[in-house]
N, C-alpha and C positions, 0 to 999 in steps of 0.2 A: 575795317570793322565790318564790311558786308560780307566779306568772305568766310568769317569764321561765325556767323550767326545762323542760327538754326530760327527761322522766321516761323511764329504761330500768331492766328489771327484769332482773335474773340478772347475767350475766356480761358484757353489754352496759353501756358504761357511761352516766353522766347529765351534763350540761351545765349549768351556772347562769351566767347573765352577771354579770359585774360582779367585783369584786376581794375578797378574804378579808380583812379590817381587824380591828384589835382593837375588840371592843363596848365602846360607849358605857356598856355596864353594869357593865363590868369593876370600878367602883369606887363601884357605884350603890346597894350593899346597906349593911348597918350597920356603924359603927365595926370591931366584932370581926372581920367576914368582911374589911374591908378589909386590916387588920393583918396576916391571915392570907394573904391573897392578895400584900401587899407583901413579905413575908418569904418566900413561896414563888419570887416573880419575883427577890429580891433572891439567894438560894440558886442559883437558875438561872442567872445573871449572873454569879456569882462561879465556879461550874464551867465556864462557858463561858471565862473569864478565864483560868483555872487550866491548862485543857486548852491553850488558846493559846500560855500560857508555857512550860510543861514537858513536854508531850508528843514523844516522841522524833523523829517528823518533823516537818517545818515545815508546817504546815496554816493556811491563811488562815481569816478570823473566818466569811466566808460558806459555807465548806466544813463547819466545826464545825457552824454552824448548821443546814445541811441535814441532817448526821448526825443531829443532835438532834431535829429534825423528823421524820425517817423512822422513828428510834427509837421516837419518841412514838407515832406513828400506828400501826406495826406492832404495837405491845404495846396495842393499843385491841382490837382484834378480827383477824380472817383476813381481812378485805374491806377495812379502811380502809389509807391508804398515801399517801405522798409522791410526788409527780410532777415529778420534775426537769425539766429542759431536754427532755433525751431521752428519759425516759419519755412527758413530755406529747405529744412530736411523735409518738410511738410508739401514743399513745391515740388520738390523731386520725386517725392512718393508718388502725387497727383500725375505727374507726366509719365510715369511708368505704365500707366494704363489698367491697375488693377489695385484697388485699397477698399478698405473699411470704412464703409459711409452711406449714405442718404441715397444717391443718386439725382443730386440736385444742384442745378447752375444759378448762382447767385450775383446779384451786382448793385450798386448803387444807382438809384433814379431819384431826383429831387431830394438826394440828401438820407434817403432811407434804404436799408437791406432790403431788396426785391428779389423775387422769383425769376429768372430770365426763362428757364423752363425746368419741368423734371425731365428724367433722361426714360425712354421707354424700357418697360418691363423691369423698373428699379423699385426700392422698398417707397422712396418718395412717390412715384408714380402710383404704385399701387394703393398706396394711403390715401391719395386723391389731391396730393398738391398741385396746384396749378400754376400756369405762367401768370403774371402779374399780381401774385400775393405777396402781401409784405409781411417779412418777419419780425413780428415786435417782441418776442423773446425765444431764448433757446434755453430749454429747460426753466431755471429760475433767473436768468440772465438777462437784460434788458438789450437790446441791440442797437439803441440811441446812443450814437458818437462812437459805435464800433466800427473797426476796419473788416475789409472784406476776410482780409487772412485772419483775423481774431475769431471772425463768424465761422469761415472752414474748419479752423482748428478744433472749435468746438462742436462741430457737427460731426467730424470725423471722430472715430472710435472703433474700437475691437467689436467685429461681429457678433450679432446676436444680442447685442447690448440695447437696452430701451431710449429712445431720445423724445422729447414732447417740444413740439415748435406752436406757439401761439402766434396766429396770423390774423392779419384783416385782409377781407376778401371785400370786392367790390360786390356790393347787392346784399350782402349779408347786415343785419343791425347789430352785431354784437361780435367781437373778436371769437376766432373760432380754436379750440385746443386738439392738435391731432399729432397722435401717438405713433411712432415709427420705430421699426425694428433694424438695425443697422445689418447691412450686410457687405460681402466683398461686392465690388461693383466691376462687373466685367460688360464692356460696352459692344456691341454688334453695330457696327455703323451702317452697313447696307442691308435693306430686305427689299427682293423684288417678288412680285405677283403679276400674274396675267388675270385680268378683270373677266368674270365669266360672260361668254357669248359677246365680247365685244373686240378681240385682237387689241387692246389696249394695254399695253404693260405699265404698272404702278412699281415705280422704285422709290422706298422711303429712304432716305438719309437722315440719321439720328444725330450725327456728330461727323465733324471733318477731321478724322484721325488719318494715319498714312495708308489706310487699306481702302481709302473710298474710290478712288479713281479707278483702281484694279477692279473694285467691286462691282461698280455700274458697267465698266466694259464686259466682263463677265456674263451681267444681266441683259446686256444688248446682245450679247453672242448667243445666250441661253434662248431668247426670244425673239428668232429672226423673220418672223411674219408679222410683226407689230404695224399697226396702221396709226398709232399715237402713242405717246409718253407722258405719264403724269407724274410729276418728279414731286415728291412731299419732302418740304424742309419745314414743317410746322414746329415749334419746339425745338429748334435745332439751335445749340448756341453758339456753334462757331468751331473753329480749330485751327487746324493748318493751312496756311497759305496758299502753298504750292498744290494742294488738294481742290482749293476752291478755283484755282487757275486753271489747273488740269480738267476739273469737271466742266467749266464753261468751255473749254477749248474742244471737248467732245462734240459740241454742238454748234461752234461758232469758226468759220474758218479763215478768218483775217479780221485785222484790228485792234486796238488796244480793249483789253478784258478789265482791267484795273490800273489804277497808277497810285504811286504812294509819293507823297510831298511831304515834307517837314522845312525847319529851320537849315540844317545841314545839308548843302547842295549835293554833296556826294550820296546821300541818302536817297535821295530822288529817283525814282526806277518806273519806269512803264512795262507792263506786262502784256506780250501780243500775242493772238491766236496764231496759229499755224494750220495749213490745209489738211497735213496727213492725218489721216485716221478719222476726218470729221463726220458725223451723222447727219447727211442733210435730207431734205423736204420730207422730214415727219413731223407731224404737229406735236408742239410740246406744251403743257400748262404746270404751272409751278405753283404749288400750295405754299401759303406764308399765313403766320399770325405774328401777335405780338411777342413770342417766344422766340421767334427766329431772330437772329442777330449775328452782326459780324459777317463771318464767311458766308453764312446763308442769305446775307443782303447783299454781298458782293455778288454771287452765283445769279439771286434773281434779278438784282438790279442792271447785270452786266447783261443778260440773256434778254431783259424789257427792252434797255437801250438798242441794242443790237436787232430788235425786233423779232428774236427767233422765239419766244415764248410770250405766251398770256399768263400773266400773274394773277392769282385768285386769292381770295382769302381776307386778313386785316392786315392793316398796317404795321410794320416791323419793329423791332426794338430802337434801333438807331445807335446802333455801336461801331463806328466807323475810326476809330483811333488806334493806332500800333503801339505796342509796349516790348519793352526787351528788358531782359534781366541782366543787371551789369554787375558783376561778383565785386565785393570789396576784398573779401580774401577767400578762403577755402570754406568757409563756413557762414558768411553773409554775404548779403546782394541789395540790390535796390530794383525796384520795378519802375521803368521810367517810361511814360509817354512821349514818343520821339516823333511821330508822323500821323497824319491823316489818310485814309483810302478815298479815292475819287472814281467814280464810275465813268466811264466812256464818253459820256454826254457832258462831262465837267462837274456834275454835281455830286455834292456829299451826301454820305449817310449818317455822319453824326450828330447825334438827337434831333434827325430829321426821320429817318427810316425810309423804308421804300413802301411807297402806295400802289395796292393792289390795282390792275385795271378794271377788275370786277371785284366790289367788295362784296363777301358774303359771310356771316356770321355764323357761328358752329350751331348745331343743331340737327334734329332729325328731319327728313323728308316727309312734308305732309304726304298722308295717302289715305285713300277712303279704303278702309279694310271691309273685304267681303267673306266672312267666315265659311259660309257654303261653298264659294269658289275655291278658297285654300284647301277644306275638308276635301272636295271633289279632286282636286289636284294630287294632294298626298295619297289620296285612296288609289286613284290611278296609277301613281307610281309604287305603290306597293304591290297593285294587282300584276302591273308588268314584271315586277321581281319575279312573284310568284308564278308567272307563266314561265319566264324562261327556266325557272329551276324545275318545273314539271316537263318541259320539253328539253330537259337535259343540257340546256346551254350555260355556260358559263357564266356568271354575272360579273362584268369588269366595271369597277368603279372611272369615272371621267378622270379621276386624280391618275389612275393607272395607265390608261390610255396616254396620258400626256407625259409619260415616261417620269414621274414624278415632278414635275412643274407644280407651283404652289399656284391655287386659284383664290382671287378677292370673289367672295359670293356675292350676288345680288342683294340679301340681305344687309350685310355690312356696308354695302353702299347706300343704301336706304337709312342707315342710322348715323350717316356722314353728309349732312346737306352740303358743305364745302366740297368734299371729294365727289359728291352726285354733280354738282354745277361743274367740277373741271373734265368730270366724264362727257357730259354734254356739250362743252365747249370744243373737246378735242374731236367728236364726232363730226360737229358741225365744220371745224377747220378741215376735217378728211375728206368730206363731201364739196367742199371748195376745192381744195386741191386737186380733185378729181374732175371737177369741172372746168378747169383751166386748160 
């Protein structure tokens, strides 16, 4: 099964070739086990027949079986589910990387539909949806007892159409109604900027698609004189396992990155680091929060276990289980949890998450504003520019001097307390490194 599987970690799905069939081992055990299984199957068949005969509405056996399968899988855990023809098609659209929707990742937490994270620069992000929001209603439909697949199907739709989400948010006294206009969701997974006057490289990874490792490698190459790296995984809901492993491998040269363990021993796997291409001796700080899930938790937790990075922010979501898509036929499938992931230390992140080394809650950096000094600085800057014009010198912006490199301004840093804390830690780590 391993050879044919495309593994995805988190809220991006996994696809396995082939059809789901009754296992030949169904009756391969002892006599007592055979009798128990036959009785169970007989009971199941009897219930199906009774529903078909007596239920108030006329249901075909196909519909009854579909409902039975859906009920079975939804009762296993929050992530296993039945994908009927419509849901299976929706899943294939989702994994294509471009679709009409909101740009929101959801999951089940404590039995309710919860926002894992809004994706940067998408309709949900711009409308103000936040990680941790509980979605109470989608338009006029209650989400209580609704599956994730049903919710996702309702939230998707034609671009430029309106949807209203009723959400419950911590700190708010009553539910909020948020109007969102659907759009084509195109995800840029890696952003890189140099932090102004610091020689520190800021890398933002929004999701773990197939371009993450290549994008981070390019950023490391484009900014060769960095003194430290801030890796921002906040509100990153996960994605491809291979990319999570590959990202850690850029900074760790040996040892286990993550291991996968389930009931089927042949599915147990260890993913190990290799020395080739490893970026060493550069301080790293990783930013996480409650919207960092699955692949993000593997990256941050693995770097933490290897003592390769300092983790800053808030406790992560706690999604460390592995789902695969097992086709029943060409149009239907089941999503099934088959294993859990374990960090190098042996700890699991399932329902636990990764605890940061330095806990910092979001907010602005407290500063004492001096209006006179700001005005004086701006005036001098303006006069300097005018003087250069008068002397016939070409005024060159800092961004142009850096050959198109993107700069993260000081003003932006002071709007983000978590990022400012990360920057301060990187500077301290750089000083410590030089002192050794």
